[in-house]
C-alpha positions as CSV (number, residue, x, y, z in Angstrom):
1,M,-30.8,-8.6,-57.2
2,S,-28.3,-6.5,-55.5
3,E,-28.7,-2.9,-55.5
4,S,-25.7,-0.6,-55.3
5,V,-26.3,2.6,-53.4
6,G,-24.2,5.5,-54.5
7,F,-23.2,8.2,-52.1
8,K,-22.8,11.8,-53.2
9,N,-19.2,12.9,-52.6
10,T,-19.4,16.5,-51.6
11,T,-16.1,18.4,-51.5
12,S,-17.3,21.5,-49.7
13,T,-14.5,23.7,-48.3
14,S,-14.4,23.4,-44.5
15,Q,-14.5,26.7,-42.6
16,P,-11.4,27.4,-40.5
17,R,-11.9,27.4,-36.7
18,Q,-10.7,31.1,-36.6
19,K,-9.7,33.5,-39.3
20,P,-6.0,34.2,-39.8
21,G,-4.3,37.0,-38.0
22,A,-4.0,38.1,-34.4
23,A,-6.9,38.7,-32.0
24,C,-7.4,42.2,-30.7
25,E,-6.5,43.1,-27.1
26,E,-10.1,43.5,-26.0
27,C,-11.1,40.0,-27.2
28,R,-8.0,38.6,-25.5
29,R,-8.9,40.3,-22.3
30,R,-12.4,39.0,-22.3
31,K,-11.2,35.6,-23.6
32,L,-13.6,35.7,-26.5
33,R,-13.1,34.6,-30.1
34,C,-12.3,37.6,-32.3
35,D,-13.7,37.8,-35.8
36,R,-10.6,39.8,-36.9
37,R,-12.5,42.3,-39.0
38,Q,-10.8,45.5,-40.0
39,P,-10.6,48.3,-39.0
40,Q,-12.8,47.1,-36.0
41,C,-13.9,43.6,-35.0
42,G,-17.5,43.0,-34.2
43,L,-17.1,43.0,-30.4
44,C,-15.2,46.3,-30.4
45,E,-17.7,47.9,-32.8
46,A,-20.6,46.8,-30.6
47,S,-19.1,47.9,-27.3
48,G,-17.5,51.1,-28.7
49,K,-14.0,50.1,-27.6
50,E,-10.9,50.9,-29.5
51,C,-9.7,47.8,-31.5
52,L,-6.0,47.4,-31.0
53,V,-4.0,44.4,-32.3
54,S,-0.5,43.8,-30.9
55,T,1.9,41.9,-33.1
56,T,4.7,41.6,-30.4
57,R,4.2,39.1,-27.6
58,S,6.3,38.7,-24.5
59,L,7.6,35.2,-23.7
60,R,5.5,33.1,-21.3
61,G,6.8,32.1,-17.9
62,P,9.5,33.6,-15.7
63,K,12.6,35.1,-17.2
64,R,15.6,32.9,-17.5
65,G,17.5,32.8,-14.2
66,Y,14.7,34.5,-12.3
67,L,13.9,31.6,-10.1
68,K,17.5,30.9,-9.3
69,A,18.0,34.6,-8.3
70,L,14.9,34.4,-6.2
71,Q,16.0,31.3,-4.5
72,A,19.4,32.9,-3.8
73,R,17.8,35.9,-2.2
74,I,15.7,33.7,0.0
75,A,18.7,31.7,1.0
76,V,20.5,34.9,2.0
77,L,17.5,36.1,4.0
78,E,17.3,32.7,5.7
79,G,20.9,32.9,6.6
80,R,20.7,36.4,8.0
81,L,17.6,35.6,10.0
82,L,19.3,32.6,11.5
83,E,22.4,34.7,12.4
84,Q,20.2,37.3,14.0
85,E,18.2,34.7,15.9
86,Q,21.4,33.2,17.3
87,Q,22.7,36.6,18.3
88,N,19.3,37.5,19.9
89,N,19.3,34.2,21.9
90,Q,22.8,35.1,23.2
91,T,22.1,38.8,24.1
92,G,18.3,38.7,24.7
93,N,17.7,41.6,22.4
94,V,14.5,42.1,20.3
95,P,15.0,40.8,16.8
96,T,15.4,43.3,14.1
97,V,14.0,43.2,10.6
98,V,16.4,42.2,7.7
99,N,17.0,45.1,5.3
100,E,15.9,43.7,1.9
101,N,17.7,46.5,0.1
102,A,20.9,45.2,1.6
103,V,20.1,41.7,0.3
104,G,19.8,43.0,-3.2
105,N,23.4,44.1,-3.1
106,L,24.7,40.6,-2.2
107,P,26.2,38.5,-4.9
108,C,23.4,36.6,-6.6
109,N,25.3,34.6,-9.1
110,D,23.0,31.7,-9.7
111,Q,26.0,29.4,-10.2
112,N,26.8,29.8,-6.5
113,F,23.5,28.9,-5.0
114,V,21.8,25.7,-4.1
115,Q,18.7,24.5,-6.1
116,W,15.8,24.1,-3.8
117,D,12.9,21.8,-4.5
118,L,10.9,24.5,-6.3
119,P,9.5,24.3,-9.9
120,I,12.4,24.9,-12.2
121,P,12.9,24.4,-15.9
122,E,13.3,20.8,-16.9
123,E,16.6,21.6,-18.6
124,D,18.1,22.5,-15.2
125,M,17.1,19.4,-13.3
126,F,19.6,16.8,-14.4
127,L,22.0,15.5,-11.8
128,Q,25.5,14.1,-11.8
129,D,26.0,10.4,-10.9
130,P,29.6,9.5,-11.7
131,C,29.1,6.1,-10.1
132,F,26.7,5.1,-12.8
133,G,28.2,6.9,-15.8
134,S,26.0,10.0,-16.1
135,K,27.3,13.5,-16.3
136,T,26.2,16.8,-14.9
137,N,26.8,20.5,-15.4
138,D,29.7,21.1,-13.1
139,S,29.5,24.8,-13.5
140,L,26.1,25.0,-12.0
141,G,26.8,22.5,-9.2
142,E,23.0,22.0,-8.7
143,S,21.5,20.3,-5.8
144,S,18.2,20.0,-4.0
145,F,17.5,19.9,-0.3
146,D,14.8,18.2,1.7
147,A,13.2,20.7,4.1
148,N,12.5,18.0,6.7
149,S,16.1,16.9,6.8
150,F,18.0,20.2,6.7
151,N,17.9,23.2,9.0
152,V,18.9,25.9,6.5
153,P,19.9,26.0,2.8
154,N,23.5,25.7,2.0
155,V,25.8,26.5,-0.9
156,V,26.7,24.1,-3.7
157,E,29.7,25.5,-5.5
158,N,32.3,24.3,-8.0
159,V,35.0,22.5,-6.0
160,N,37.7,24.3,-8.0
161,D,36.1,27.7,-7.7
162,E,37.5,28.6,-4.3
163,A,37.3,32.4,-4.8
164,R,33.5,32.5,-5.4
165,F,32.9,30.1,-2.5
166,Q,34.9,32.3,-0.2
167,D,33.2,35.5,-1.4
168,F,29.8,34.0,-0.6
169,V,30.9,32.8,2.8
170,N,32.2,36.3,3.6
171,A,28.9,37.8,2.4
172,T,26.4,35.6,4.2
173,K,28.6,34.7,7.3
174,V,26.7,31.3,7.7
175,L,29.1,28.8,6.2
176,D,32.4,29.2,7.8
177,M,34.5,26.2,8.9
178,S,33.1,26.1,12.4
179,E,29.4,26.3,11.4
180,G,29.4,24.3,8.2
181,P,28.7,20.8,9.7
182,D,25.7,22.1,11.6
183,E,24.0,23.2,8.4
184,F,23.3,19.5,7.6
185,N,21.2,17.2,9.6
186,I,21.5,13.8,8.0
187,S,20.2,11.2,10.4
188,D,22.9,9.7,12.6
189,L,21.2,6.3,12.4
190,M,21.1,6.5,8.6
191,Q,24.8,7.2,8.5
192,A,25.6,4.3,10.8
193,D,23.4,1.9,8.8
194,L,24.8,2.9,5.5
195,I,28.5,3.2,6.3
196,H,29.3,0.8,9.1
197,T,28.5,-2.2,6.9
198,F,31.5,-1.7,4.7
199,A,33.7,0.6,6.8
200,P,33.3,-0.5,10.5
201,I,35.9,1.9,11.9
202,V,33.8,4.5,13.7
203,H,32.5,3.9,17.2
204,Q,28.9,4.7,16.8
205,R,28.1,5.7,20.4
206,Q,31.0,8.0,20.6
207,Y,30.3,9.5,17.2
208,F,26.6,10.2,18.2
209,S,27.8,11.8,21.4
210,W,30.3,14.3,20.0
211,S,28.6,15.0,16.7
212,R,25.7,16.6,18.5
213,Q,28.0,18.9,20.5
214,P,28.4,22.5,19.3
215,N,32.2,22.5,20.0
216,K,34.1,19.9,18.0
217,T,37.7,19.6,17.0
218,E,38.7,20.2,13.4
219,A,39.4,16.5,12.9
220,Q,35.9,15.6,14.2
221,I,34.4,18.1,11.8
222,C,36.3,16.5,8.9
223,L,35.1,13.0,10.0
224,Q,31.5,14.3,10.2
225,Y,31.8,15.6,6.7
226,A,33.2,12.3,5.6
227,M,30.3,10.4,7.2
228,W,27.8,12.7,5.5
229,T,29.4,12.4,2.1
230,L,29.5,8.6,2.2
231,A,25.9,8.4,3.5
232,A,24.8,10.7,0.7
233,S,26.6,8.7,-1.9
234,V,25.0,5.4,-1.0
235,S,21.5,6.8,-0.2
236,A,18.9,7.5,-2.9
237,H,17.4,10.3,-0.9
238,Y,20.5,12.4,-0.5
239,Q,22.1,12.0,-3.9
240,S,21.6,15.6,-4.8
241,I,23.8,17.0,-2.1
242,R,26.6,14.4,-2.4
243,D,28.9,16.6,-4.5
244,S,28.6,19.7,-2.3
245,L,29.4,17.6,0.8
246,Y,32.4,16.2,-1.0
247,G,33.7,19.7,-1.8
248,F,33.4,20.7,1.8
249,M,35.1,17.6,3.0
250,R,38.1,18.1,0.7
251,R,38.6,21.7,1.8
252,A,38.2,20.8,5.4
253,L,40.9,18.1,5.3
254,D,43.2,20.2,3.2
255,S,42.8,23.1,5.6
256,L,43.4,20.9,8.6
257,E,46.7,19.6,7.1
258,A,47.8,23.1,6.1
259,E,47.2,24.6,9.6
260,N,48.5,21.6,11.6
261,I,51.5,20.6,9.6
262,N,53.8,20.6,12.6
263,L,51.6,18.4,14.9
264,A,53.5,15.5,16.4
265,V,50.4,13.3,16.7
266,T,47.5,13.0,14.3
267,D,43.9,12.6,15.6
268,I,42.4,9.3,14.7
269,E,39.4,11.1,13.3
270,Q,41.6,12.8,10.7
271,V,42.9,9.4,9.5
272,Q,39.4,7.9,9.4
273,A,38.2,10.9,7.4
274,W,41.0,10.4,4.8
275,L,40.0,6.7,4.5
276,L,36.3,7.5,4.0
277,L,37.2,10.2,1.6
278,A,39.3,7.7,-0.4
279,I,36.4,5.2,-0.5
280,H,34.1,7.9,-1.8
281,E,36.5,8.9,-4.5
282,F,37.0,5.3,-5.5
283,M,33.3,5.0,-5.9
284,C,32.3,8.3,-7.4
285,V,35.2,10.6,-8.4
286,D,38.5,9.3,-9.8
287,F,40.7,6.3,-9.2
288,R,44.0,8.3,-9.2
289,R,42.7,10.9,-6.8
290,A,41.3,8.2,-4.5
291,W,44.7,6.3,-4.5
292,I,46.5,9.5,-3.4
293,S,43.9,10.1,-0.7
294,A,44.3,6.5,0.5
295,G,48.1,7.0,0.5
296,R,47.8,10.0,2.9
297,A,45.8,7.8,5.3
298,F,48.4,5.1,5.1
299,R,51.3,7.5,5.8
300,L,49.5,9.1,8.7
301,I,49.1,5.6,10.3
302,Q,52.7,4.8,9.7
303,L,53.9,8.1,11.2
304,N,51.8,8.1,14.3
305,W,50.6,4.8,15.8
306,F,51.5,1.9,13.6
307,H,53.9,0.3,16.2
308,N,52.2,1.4,19.5
309,I,48.5,0.5,19.0
310,E,48.6,-2.5,21.4
311,P,48.8,-1.4,25.1
312,L,51.8,-2.8,27.0
313,N,49.6,-3.5,30.0
314,M,46.6,-5.7,29.4
315,T,44.8,-4.5,32.5
316,I,43.6,-1.2,30.9
317,S,40.5,0.8,31.4
318,Q,37.4,0.5,29.3
319,M,38.0,3.9,27.6
320,E,41.6,2.9,26.8
321,W,40.5,-0.3,25.3
322,V,37.9,1.5,23.1
323,E,40.5,3.9,21.9
324,A,42.9,1.1,21.1
325,E,40.1,-0.8,19.3
326,R,39.3,2.3,17.2
327,K,42.9,2.4,16.1
328,R,43.0,-1.3,15.3
329,R,39.9,-1.1,13.1
330,T,41.2,2.0,11.3
331,F,44.5,0.2,10.6
332,W,42.8,-3.0,9.4
333,M,40.5,-1.0,7.1
334,A,43.6,0.7,5.6
335,Y,45.3,-2.7,5.4
336,C,42.4,-4.2,3.4
337,L,42.2,-1.1,1.2
338,D,45.9,-1.3,0.5
339,R,45.6,-4.9,-0.7
340,F,42.5,-4.2,-2.9
341,V,44.1,-1.3,-4.6
342,S,47.4,-3.1,-5.1
343,I,45.6,-6.1,-6.6
344,R,43.9,-3.7,-9.0
345,T,47.1,-1.8,-10.0
346,G,49.8,-4.4,-9.4
347,S,51.7,-1.9,-7.2
348,P,53.8,-2.9,-4.2
349,L,52.0,-3.3,-0.9
350,T,52.3,-0.4,1.7
351,F,51.9,-2.5,4.8
352,S,54.2,-5.5,5.3
353,E,52.4,-8.5,6.8
354,Q,55.6,-9.5,8.6
355,M,55.8,-6.2,10.5
356,I,52.2,-6.3,11.9
357,T,51.9,-6.8,15.6
358,I,48.3,-5.6,15.9
359,R,45.6,-7.8,17.1
360,L,42.5,-8.5,15.0
361,P,39.4,-6.4,15.6
362,S,36.9,-7.5,18.2
363,P,33.3,-8.6,17.3
364,E,30.9,-5.8,16.4
365,A,28.8,-6.2,19.6
366,A,31.8,-6.0,21.9
367,F,33.1,-2.9,20.1
368,E,29.8,-1.0,20.2
369,N,29.0,-2.1,23.8
370,D,32.5,-1.2,25.1
371,Q,33.2,-4.8,26.2
372,P,37.0,-5.4,26.3
373,T,37.8,-8.5,24.3
374,L,41.2,-10.0,23.8
375,M,41.6,-11.1,20.1
376,G,44.3,-13.1,18.5
377,F,46.9,-12.0,15.9
378,L,46.6,-12.4,12.1
379,S,49.2,-15.2,11.9
380,E,47.1,-17.3,14.3
381,A,43.9,-16.7,12.2
382,I,45.7,-17.7,9.0
383,A,47.1,-20.9,10.6
384,A,43.8,-22.0,12.1
385,T,42.1,-25.0,10.5
386,E,38.7,-24.3,12.1
387,P,36.4,-21.3,11.7
388,I,37.4,-18.6,14.3
389,A,36.3,-15.4,12.6
390,P,33.3,-13.9,14.5
391,S,32.7,-11.2,11.9
392,T,32.8,-10.5,8.2
393,F,35.4,-7.8,8.9
394,I,37.9,-10.5,10.0
395,E,36.9,-12.7,7.1
396,C,37.7,-9.7,4.8
397,I,41.1,-9.2,6.5
398,I,42.0,-12.9,6.0
399,M,41.0,-12.8,2.4
400,A,43.0,-9.6,1.8
401,T,46.0,-11.2,3.4
402,I,46.0,-14.2,1.1
403,S,45.4,-11.9,-1.9
404,G,48.4,-9.9,-0.8
405,R,50.6,-13.0,-0.5
406,A,49.6,-14.0,-4.0
407,L,50.4,-10.5,-5.3
408,A,53.8,-10.5,-3.5
409,H,54.5,-14.0,-5.0
410,R,53.9,-12.5,-8.5
411,H,56.1,-9.5,-7.8
412,Q,59.0,-11.8,-6.7
413,F,58.6,-13.9,-9.9
414,L,58.7,-10.7,-12.0
415,V,61.9,-9.5,-10.3
416,D,63.6,-12.9,-10.6
417,N,62.6,-13.0,-14.2
418,I,64.2,-9.6,-14.9
419,Y,67.4,-10.6,-13.2
420,L,67.4,-14.0,-14.9
421,N,67.6,-15.6,-11.5
422,A,65.0,-18.3,-11.3
423,R,64.1,-19.3,-7.8
424,E,64.3,-23.0,-7.0
425,D,61.6,-22.7,-4.4
426,F,59.1,-21.0,-6.6
427,W,56.9,-24.1,-6.9
428,D,57.1,-24.8,-3.1
429,H,56.1,-21.2,-2.3
430,H,53.3,-21.3,-4.9
431,H,52.0,-24.6,-3.5
432,W,52.1,-23.2,0.1
433,I,50.0,-20.2,-0.9
434,N,47.6,-22.3,-2.8
435,S,47.1,-24.7,0.0
436,I,46.3,-21.9,2.4
437,L,43.9,-20.3,-0.1
438,T,42.1,-23.6,-0.7
439,R,41.7,-24.3,3.0
440,K,40.5,-20.8,3.8
441,M,38.0,-20.9,0.9
442,D,36.6,-24.2,2.2
443,I,36.2,-22.8,5.7
444,F,34.5,-19.7,4.4
445,T,32.1,-21.7,2.3
446,S,31.2,-24.0,5.1
447,E,30.7,-21.1,7.5
448,Y,28.8,-19.0,5.0
449,P,26.8,-21.1,2.5
450,L,25.6,-19.5,-0.7
451,R,22.1,-18.8,0.7
452,I,23.7,-16.7,3.4
453,Q,26.1,-15.0,1.0
454,Q,23.2,-13.9,-1.1
455,T,21.7,-11.9,1.8
456,D,24.9,-10.0,2.6
457,P,26.7,-8.0,-0.1
458,M,29.9,-8.0,1.9
459,L,30.0,-11.8,2.0
460,L,29.3,-11.8,-1.8
461,F,32.3,-9.5,-2.3
462,I,34.6,-11.6,-0.1
463,S,33.5,-14.7,-2.0
464,M,34.3,-13.0,-5.3
465,M,37.7,-11.9,-4.1
466,W,38.6,-15.4,-3.1
467,R,38.0,-16.5,-6.6
468,T,39.9,-13.5,-8.0
469,T,42.9,-14.7,-6.0
470,V,42.6,-18.2,-7.5
471,L,42.7,-16.6,-11.0
472,H,45.7,-14.4,-9.9
473,L,47.7,-17.4,-8.7
474,S,46.8,-19.5,-11.8
475,Q,47.9,-16.7,-14.1
476,T,51.2,-16.3,-12.2
477,M,51.9,-20.0,-12.5
478,E,51.1,-20.1,-16.2
479,H,53.7,-17.4,-16.9
480,A,56.3,-19.0,-14.6
481,I,56.2,-22.6,-15.7
482,P,57.7,-23.1,-19.3
483,L,55.8,-25.2,-21.8
484,T,58.5,-27.9,-21.6
485,D,58.6,-28.1,-17.9
486,E,57.7,-31.4,-16.3
487,K,55.2,-29.6,-14.1
488,R,53.2,-28.3,-17.1
489,P,50.4,-30.9,-16.6
490,V,49.8,-29.4,-13.2
491,V,49.4,-26.0,-14.8
492,V,46.7,-27.4,-17.1
493,E,45.0,-28.7,-14.0
494,Y,45.1,-25.3,-12.4
495,M,43.8,-23.7,-15.5
496,G,40.7,-25.9,-15.2
497,L,40.3,-24.8,-11.6
498,S,40.6,-21.2,-12.6
499,S,37.9,-21.7,-15.3
500,I,35.6,-23.0,-12.5
501,A,36.4,-19.9,-10.4
502,A,35.7,-17.6,-13.3
503,Q,32.3,-19.2,-13.8
504,E,31.5,-18.9,-10.1
505,M,32.5,-15.3,-10.2
506,A,30.0,-14.7,-13.0
507,D,27.3,-16.4,-11.0
508,L,28.1,-14.3,-8.0
509,T,28.1,-11.2,-10.0
510,K,24.6,-12.1,-11.3
511,N,23.4,-12.5,-7.7
512,L,24.9,-9.2,-6.8
513,S,23.2,-7.4,-9.6
514,Q,19.8,-8.8,-8.5
515,L,20.1,-7.0,-5.1
516,N,18.7,-3.6,-4.6
517,R,21.1,-0.9,-5.9
518,F,21.5,0.8,-2.6
519,K,21.4,-2.4,-0.5
520,V,24.5,-3.5,-2.3
521,R,26.2,-0.3,-1.2
522,R,28.1,1.5,-3.9
523,C,31.4,0.7,-2.2
524,L,30.9,-3.0,-3.0
525,Q,29.8,-2.2,-6.5
526,S,33.1,-0.2,-6.9
527,Y,35.2,-3.0,-5.5
528,T,33.5,-5.5,-7.7
529,S,33.9,-3.4,-10.9
530,E,37.5,-2.9,-10.1
531,G,38.0,-6.6,-9.6
532,L,36.3,-7.4,-12.9
533,M,38.4,-4.8,-14.7
534,W,41.5,-6.4,-13.4
535,L,40.3,-9.8,-14.3
536,A,39.8,-8.7,-17.9
537,L,43.4,-7.8,-18.1
538,L,44.6,-11.2,-17.2
């Protein structure tokens, strides 16, 4: 017999944790629960205190903009202390105390000052990353500094707000053109490791030597800014200061050109700075602006030392060889960049392959150790049937040359098509380019198997560009050969090869995406994305 037990359902009203209304000031001060009786609560009645209840409460936390203003004042004090310390070291005087009242009169517009790594509201902590599609508040120009890596705080300003930037410089006297580079202390080794992989144009030993000197030329200052900017853009640790460094670099280069407009010869550091600036802008700013910056570097090369890089006398000193090698590498970097941009846009090439009488760059070890090495010319490397390239830089030059030939082949076809003047040797020229392309791709694959390519992002990029050139040639031939032409079956065969190349590109892209984001180097990511965008337009 089952017995059902019934439970009594009591619906008693639960007492609230505290009575409605505000607690009195005395209970708040003692952090006790107020019974909220009127006209006096129990605690105030027992203690004989006046029971006051305030209905207006001030907002918790610091006032809006207070931390930024405080950080700005600290930055100004740091700058003045540094200036006084430098003056005292020179004169031997006893240091004086900074007048805080004078600091209060300085401009403290929080839009003009750097964000230190202090607790700030979460709404002010987002950061721009144009390389990966995020957006920031450009008016604030926020940034954060690592105290272990930087000597003194610096200014992050809107690049377009030159007036405010100049006002702050005049007020603090710590960020003029001559002192600016010394405000940052990014590791030289980090710069070399991050930049030399994809832009091997700077002689590291020379750069380390003059970058630590107090007196540098304006061109060297510009190059140092460029090195810092690129290092910050490809390093996770320095992302927050990338935009401020870019602003300084732009102004430094523009100022150098404005002041030295009548110079007969341009320093090589100025050309290198423009190239590195263009690479950074391709990665993180704007394609059009980057193209214009690259064009400045191209014209400076053509104006100054395009035809006299190679010394007439082969028995030259070690320093003369290093100087010539720096120019060679700078030219070949511009040459490759010219081909990559033209492949992306379909624009004419700036540097004509037929006019180049510059030797290929020497191996990395010989360049860095100042060991004069006699290299061959580009035409010899293209005609070679055996692997001769001792570096990925030369592999990149060879690949860029074949890509440029494929692009020029398409340009010639388009011009002939407009003038209704079909070239009889179109097919012969096409077959000639394709045979060189196939041979060089086979040599590259035998020299650098896929397992080696997967460990080097630069090799992955070169491998992808080889296949991009295959697609480019195939597309040109498809448009040039009519459907009724007797060579149409060959076109179908080439289309099959281009499909294989497209599939291999997809596989290589997958391998590239599996690498660490900063190991890939953002420059390679930018080149790859540009190549894929161009491929989508085919």
